C-alpha positions as CSV (number, residue, x, y, z in Angstrom):
1,M,63.9,-30.9,28.5
2,I,62.7,-31.4,32.1
3,E,65.7,-31.7,34.5
4,I,65.5,-34.0,37.5
5,G,68.2,-34.0,40.2
6,L,69.1,-37.2,42.1
7,A,69.9,-36.3,45.7
8,G,70.9,-38.3,48.7
9,K,73.6,-39.0,51.1
10,P,76.7,-41.0,50.0
11,N,76.2,-44.8,49.6
12,S,72.4,-44.6,49.3
13,G,72.5,-46.2,45.8
14,K,72.1,-42.9,44.0
15,S,74.6,-43.6,41.3
16,T,73.1,-47.1,40.8
17,F,69.7,-45.5,40.4
18,F,71.1,-43.1,37.9
19,R,72.7,-45.9,35.9
20,A,69.6,-48.0,36.1
21,A,67.4,-45.2,34.9
22,T,69.7,-44.0,32.1
23,M,72.0,-47.0,31.3
24,A,74.7,-44.4,31.2
25,D,78.2,-45.2,32.6
26,A,78.5,-44.0,36.2
27,E,81.0,-45.0,38.8
28,I,79.4,-47.2,41.5
29,A,81.1,-47.9,44.7
30,N,80.3,-48.4,48.4
31,Y,82.3,-45.4,49.7
32,P,81.4,-41.7,50.1
33,F,81.8,-39.2,47.3
34,T,81.9,-41.7,44.5
35,T,80.1,-38.9,42.6
36,I,82.2,-35.7,42.6
37,K,81.3,-34.1,39.3
38,P,77.6,-34.6,38.5
39,N,76.7,-37.4,36.1
40,V,74.2,-36.3,33.4
41,G,72.1,-38.6,31.4
42,V,68.7,-39.2,29.8
43,G,66.0,-41.2,31.5
44,H,62.4,-41.7,30.3
45,V,58.9,-41.5,31.6
46,R,56.6,-44.2,30.5
47,V,53.1,-43.5,29.1
48,E,50.4,-45.4,27.2
49,C,50.5,-44.0,23.7
50,V,47.3,-42.5,22.5
51,C,47.6,-44.6,19.3
52,R,45.6,-47.5,20.9
53,E,42.8,-45.2,21.8
54,L,42.7,-43.7,18.3
55,G,43.2,-47.0,16.5
56,V,46.1,-45.7,14.3
57,F,48.9,-48.2,13.5
58,P,51.8,-48.6,13.1
59,C,53.0,-45.9,15.4
60,G,56.8,-45.8,15.0
61,N,57.7,-44.1,18.2
62,C,56.1,-46.6,20.6
63,A,56.2,-50.3,21.1
64,E,53.1,-52.3,21.8
65,G,51.3,-49.1,22.8
66,I,54.0,-48.0,25.3
67,R,55.9,-44.8,24.7
68,Y,59.0,-43.5,26.5
69,I,59.5,-39.7,26.6
70,P,63.0,-38.4,27.5
71,V,63.9,-36.4,30.6
72,K,67.3,-35.2,31.8
73,L,68.7,-36.7,35.0
74,I,71.5,-35.1,37.1
75,D,73.3,-37.3,39.7
76,V,74.8,-34.8,42.0
77,A,77.4,-35.2,44.7
78,G,76.5,-37.0,47.9
79,L,74.9,-34.9,50.6
80,V,76.4,-34.8,54.2
81,P,75.4,-32.9,57.3
82,D,76.1,-29.1,57.1
83,A,76.4,-29.2,53.4
84,H,74.9,-25.7,53.5
85,K,78.1,-24.5,55.3
86,G,80.2,-26.0,52.5
87,R,81.1,-29.2,54.3
88,G,81.9,-32.2,52.1
89,L,80.9,-31.3,48.6
90,G,78.1,-29.1,49.8
91,N,78.7,-26.1,47.6
92,E,78.9,-28.3,44.5
93,F,75.8,-30.3,45.6
94,L,73.6,-27.2,46.1
95,D,74.9,-25.5,42.9
96,D,74.1,-28.5,40.8
97,L,70.7,-29.1,42.4
98,R,69.4,-25.6,41.8
99,Q,69.1,-26.5,38.1
100,A,66.6,-29.2,38.8
101,D,62.9,-28.9,38.2
102,A,62.2,-31.7,40.6
103,I,64.3,-33.8,43.0
104,I,64.4,-37.6,43.5
105,H,65.6,-38.1,47.0
106,V,67.3,-41.6,47.0
107,V,67.0,-42.9,50.5
108,D,68.7,-46.0,51.9
109,A,65.5,-47.8,53.0
110,S,67.5,-50.7,54.4
111,G,68.9,-48.4,57.2
112,T,72.4,-49.9,56.8
113,T,74.3,-46.5,56.4
114,D,74.6,-43.6,58.8
115,E,74.0,-40.0,58.0
116,E,77.4,-39.7,56.2
117,G,77.0,-42.9,54.2
118,N,79.2,-45.1,56.3
119,E,78.2,-48.8,56.7
120,I,76.5,-49.6,60.0
121,G,74.4,-52.5,61.4
122,A,71.4,-53.6,59.3
123,G,68.3,-51.6,60.0
124,T,70.1,-49.4,62.5
125,R,69.1,-46.0,60.9
126,D,65.6,-44.7,60.4
127,P,65.3,-43.7,56.7
128,M,62.9,-40.9,57.6
129,D,65.8,-39.2,59.4
130,D,67.4,-38.9,55.9
131,V,64.2,-37.4,54.5
132,V,64.2,-34.7,57.2
133,F,67.9,-34.2,56.8
134,L,67.7,-33.2,53.1
135,E,64.9,-30.8,53.6
136,R,66.8,-29.2,56.5
137,E,69.9,-28.7,54.4
138,L,67.8,-27.0,51.6
139,V,66.1,-24.8,54.1
140,M,69.4,-23.8,55.8
141,W,71.0,-23.1,52.4
142,L,68.2,-20.7,51.5
143,F,68.2,-19.2,55.0
144,G,71.9,-18.5,54.6
145,I,71.3,-16.7,51.3
146,L,68.4,-14.6,52.8
147,K,70.4,-13.8,56.0
148,R,73.4,-12.5,54.1
149,N,71.3,-10.3,51.7
150,W,68.3,-9.3,53.7
151,D,69.4,-5.9,54.8
152,K,70.4,-5.1,51.2
153,F,67.1,-6.3,49.9
154,V,65.2,-4.1,52.3
155,R,67.2,-1.0,51.5
156,R,66.7,-1.4,47.7
157,I,63.0,-2.1,48.0
158,Q,62.4,0.9,50.2
159,M,64.7,3.3,48.3
160,E,63.3,2.3,44.9
161,K,59.8,1.7,46.1
162,R,59.8,-1.8,44.5
163,D,57.3,-4.5,44.9
164,P,58.9,-6.8,47.5
165,A,58.0,-10.2,45.9
166,K,59.0,-9.0,42.5
167,Y,62.3,-7.7,43.6
168,I,63.2,-10.7,45.7
169,S,62.2,-13.1,42.9
170,E,64.6,-11.2,40.6
171,Q,67.4,-11.6,43.1
172,L,66.7,-15.3,43.5
173,A,66.0,-16.0,39.8
174,G,69.2,-18.0,39.5
175,L,67.9,-20.4,42.1
176,G,64.7,-21.0,40.0
177,F,62.3,-18.8,41.9
178,D,59.6,-16.8,40.2
179,E,57.5,-14.0,41.5
180,M,54.4,-16.1,42.3
181,T,56.4,-18.6,44.3
182,V,58.1,-15.8,46.3
183,R,54.8,-14.0,46.9
184,E,53.1,-17.2,48.2
185,A,56.1,-17.9,50.4
186,M,56.0,-14.4,51.9
187,R,52.3,-14.8,52.6
188,G,52.7,-18.2,54.1
189,S,55.5,-17.2,56.4
190,G,54.2,-13.8,57.3
191,V,57.6,-12.1,56.6
192,N,57.5,-8.3,56.2
193,I,60.0,-6.0,54.5
194,G,61.9,-4.6,57.4
195,A,63.9,-6.0,60.3
196,A,63.5,-9.7,60.4
197,D,64.8,-12.1,63.1
198,N,66.3,-15.5,62.3
199,E,63.1,-17.3,63.2
200,I,61.1,-15.3,60.7
201,L,63.7,-15.7,57.9
202,A,63.9,-19.4,58.6
203,G,60.2,-19.7,58.2
204,F,60.4,-17.8,54.9
205,A,63.2,-20.1,53.8
206,D,61.1,-23.1,54.7
207,E,58.1,-21.9,52.7
208,L,60.4,-21.2,49.7
209,M,61.9,-24.7,49.9
210,K,58.5,-26.4,50.0
211,K,57.2,-24.4,47.0
212,R,60.4,-24.5,44.9
213,F,61.7,-28.1,45.3
214,R,59.3,-30.8,44.2
215,I,60.7,-33.9,46.0
216,V,59.9,-37.6,45.4
217,I,61.2,-40.0,48.0
218,A,62.8,-43.1,46.4
219,G,63.1,-45.8,49.1
220,N,66.0,-47.5,47.5
221,K,67.5,-50.9,48.6
222,A,63.9,-52.0,49.3
223,D,65.0,-55.5,48.6
224,K,67.1,-55.4,51.8
225,A,64.7,-53.2,53.9
226,P,62.6,-54.3,56.8
227,D,58.8,-53.9,56.3
228,E,58.5,-51.2,58.9
229,N,61.0,-49.0,57.1
230,L,59.1,-49.4,53.8
231,K,55.8,-48.6,55.5
232,K,57.3,-45.3,56.9
233,I,58.5,-44.3,53.4
234,Q,55.2,-45.2,51.8
235,D,53.2,-43.4,54.5
236,A,55.3,-40.3,53.7
237,G,54.3,-40.6,50.0
238,G,57.5,-42.3,49.0
239,I,58.0,-45.2,46.6
240,A,59.8,-48.4,47.5
241,C,62.4,-49.4,44.8
242,S,65.4,-51.4,44.0
243,A,67.8,-49.7,41.6
244,M,70.1,-52.7,41.6
245,Y,67.3,-55.0,40.5
246,E,66.3,-52.6,37.8
247,L,69.9,-52.4,36.5
248,T,70.1,-56.2,36.5
249,L,66.9,-56.5,34.5
250,R,67.9,-53.8,31.9
251,T,71.3,-55.4,31.5
252,A,69.8,-58.9,31.1
253,S,67.3,-57.5,28.6
254,G,70.0,-55.7,26.6
255,N,71.9,-59.0,26.4
256,G,68.9,-60.8,25.1
257,Y,68.3,-63.1,28.1
258,I,64.9,-61.7,29.0
259,K,62.0,-59.6,27.6
260,Y,61.6,-56.6,29.8
261,R,60.6,-53.0,29.4
262,P,61.2,-50.4,32.1
263,G,58.1,-50.2,34.3
264,D,56.9,-53.7,33.5
265,R,55.5,-55.6,36.5
266,E,57.2,-58.8,35.3
267,F,59.7,-60.2,32.7
268,E,59.9,-63.2,30.4
269,I,63.0,-65.4,30.1
270,I,63.8,-65.9,26.4
271,K,67.2,-67.5,26.5
272,E,68.7,-70.4,28.4
273,L,70.2,-69.4,31.8
274,N,72.6,-71.1,34.2
275,E,71.4,-71.9,37.7
276,K,73.0,-68.8,39.3
277,Q,71.2,-66.6,36.8
278,K,67.9,-68.4,37.3
279,K,68.1,-68.0,41.0
280,A,68.9,-64.3,40.8
281,L,66.0,-63.7,38.5
282,E,63.6,-65.7,40.7
283,I,64.5,-63.4,43.6
284,I,63.9,-60.3,41.5
285,G,60.7,-61.7,40.2
286,E,59.4,-62.3,43.8
287,F,60.3,-58.7,44.7
288,M,58.4,-57.4,41.6
289,R,55.3,-59.4,42.4
290,K,55.3,-57.9,45.9
291,H,55.9,-54.3,44.9
292,G,54.4,-54.2,41.3
293,G,57.8,-53.9,39.6
294,T,61.2,-52.6,40.7
295,G,59.8,-49.1,41.5
296,V,62.4,-47.1,39.5
297,Q,60.0,-46.2,36.6
298,R,57.3,-45.4,39.1
299,V,59.6,-42.9,40.8
300,L,60.5,-41.2,37.5
301,N,56.8,-41.0,36.5
302,A,55.8,-39.6,39.9
303,A,58.4,-36.8,39.6
304,V,57.1,-35.6,36.2
305,F,53.4,-36.3,36.4
306,E,52.6,-35.9,40.1
307,K,55.1,-33.5,41.5
308,L,55.6,-31.3,38.4
309,E,52.1,-31.8,37.0
310,Y,53.1,-32.4,33.4
311,I,50.8,-33.9,30.8
312,V,51.4,-35.4,27.4
313,V,50.4,-33.7,24.2
314,Y,50.8,-35.0,20.6
315,P,51.3,-32.3,17.9
316,V,50.5,-33.4,14.3
317,E,50.3,-31.8,10.8
318,D,47.4,-33.9,9.5
319,E,44.5,-33.9,11.9
320,N,42.7,-36.7,9.9
321,K,45.5,-39.2,9.8
322,F,47.3,-38.0,12.9
323,T,50.6,-37.7,11.0
324,D,53.4,-35.3,10.2
325,T,54.2,-34.1,6.7
326,K,56.1,-37.3,6.0
327,G,53.3,-39.6,7.0
328,N,54.7,-40.6,10.4
329,V,51.9,-41.5,12.8
330,L,52.0,-39.5,16.0
331,P,55.6,-38.6,15.6
332,D,56.1,-36.5,18.7
333,A,54.9,-36.7,22.3
334,L,55.6,-33.5,24.3
335,L,55.6,-33.0,28.0
336,V,53.9,-29.8,28.9
337,K,52.8,-28.2,32.1
338,R,49.2,-28.6,33.1
339,G,47.5,-25.4,32.1
340,T,49.6,-24.8,28.9
341,T,47.5,-23.2,26.2
342,A,47.3,-24.0,22.5
343,R,49.2,-20.8,21.6
344,E,51.9,-21.6,24.2
345,L,52.2,-25.0,22.6
346,A,52.9,-23.3,19.2
347,Y,55.8,-21.5,20.7
348,M,57.1,-24.7,22.2
349,I,57.1,-26.4,18.8
350,H,58.9,-23.4,17.2
351,T,59.2,-19.7,17.9
352,D,58.2,-18.8,14.4
353,I,55.1,-21.0,14.6
354,G,54.1,-19.2,17.8
355,K,54.7,-15.8,16.3
356,N,52.7,-16.6,13.2
357,Y,50.0,-18.6,15.0
358,I,46.6,-18.5,13.3
359,Y,44.6,-21.2,15.0
360,A,44.7,-24.7,16.5
361,V,42.6,-27.9,15.8
362,D,41.6,-30.6,18.3
363,A,42.4,-33.5,16.0
364,R,40.1,-35.9,17.9
365,K,37.0,-33.8,17.5
366,K,38.1,-32.1,14.3
367,I,37.2,-28.7,15.7
368,R,39.1,-25.5,16.2
369,V,40.0,-24.5,19.7
370,S,40.7,-21.0,21.0
371,E,44.3,-19.9,21.5
372,D,43.8,-19.8,25.3
373,Y,42.4,-23.4,25.3
374,E,44.1,-25.3,28.1
375,L,45.5,-28.5,26.8
376,K,44.4,-31.8,28.4
377,N,46.4,-35.0,28.8
378,N,46.6,-37.0,25.5
379,D,45.3,-34.1,23.4
380,V,46.3,-34.4,19.7
381,I,46.7,-30.9,18.3
382,K,47.3,-29.4,14.9
383,I,48.8,-25.9,15.0
384,V,48.1,-23.8,11.9
385,S,50.4,-20.8,11.3
386,S,51.6,-18.6,8.4
387,A,55.2,-19.5,9.1
């Protein structure tokens, strides 16, 4: 399952975002280090199910043509300045974050908290300072690792006549680096195997950070944020959101007061409300009309489909009815990396199916595809194997 880390300074609304996205229990409070041990839960990306396009109903794993596919969310400890030196819960923060395929950086768009998460005057802090702050901490963390080990790396590479990128990627594999990423970062920074000063190593660390950590900026507390702050976040490719509004809507929906699905642009009141509840929902509705929803679902989708470049593929057993062996229509929707081949999909379904792969069928066109056929978004594929 794809793993997405939720990062950000204390009191940015990170735990609220986690709870809104997963509806899992997580302590929420307005003081630093509410999260000490990482909260882990399951969120979902939202897609339009291919059943509508194919005209096959009923499709049991979607509702009204909308399907939610699970992803793992990790709410890590709050980040403070010099976390890379172990300050605050820095070591735990960075250790938890290295597991993540992508990072959602939850930023306090309202500007009401300082760099350590303490309450300050409204609109006092520029949220873009927090964006720079996270990237700097990640770079300095990687720089520290390179600095401590560089001489050893050089000696081993020279003595064993190893390929530099391959060797370094092996040493950094625990941080999620592969050979191609390291090779590209070396090329981009101009680092050579030999004596390297701090500036060169810092440049190498910067390139590694940009290529390894896919970051989505979530401009949280957008309901309290001045327009200029939201514009800065959006100009930087970020998404304005209100985790508190999303949590309110999901709770109201769960209690039967409204009809709402995560990612909807509006909601429908289906149960009588008191005046206080009506007023609260009116305010939320106004925000949603302005921003096209609460923004939380857009952030999750952006992390998976834009930053990580995943697509959705539907494996089936019967290419004519688009079902599994039990007759379930489009039973599974898998998230796969863009560029994944038909044979690689077979291994993802089951190792034995991959080992005993014979051929694959494009269920739409009813034709065989080659084993190195690169899957496209919304492909419906039958894998034939001798397993």
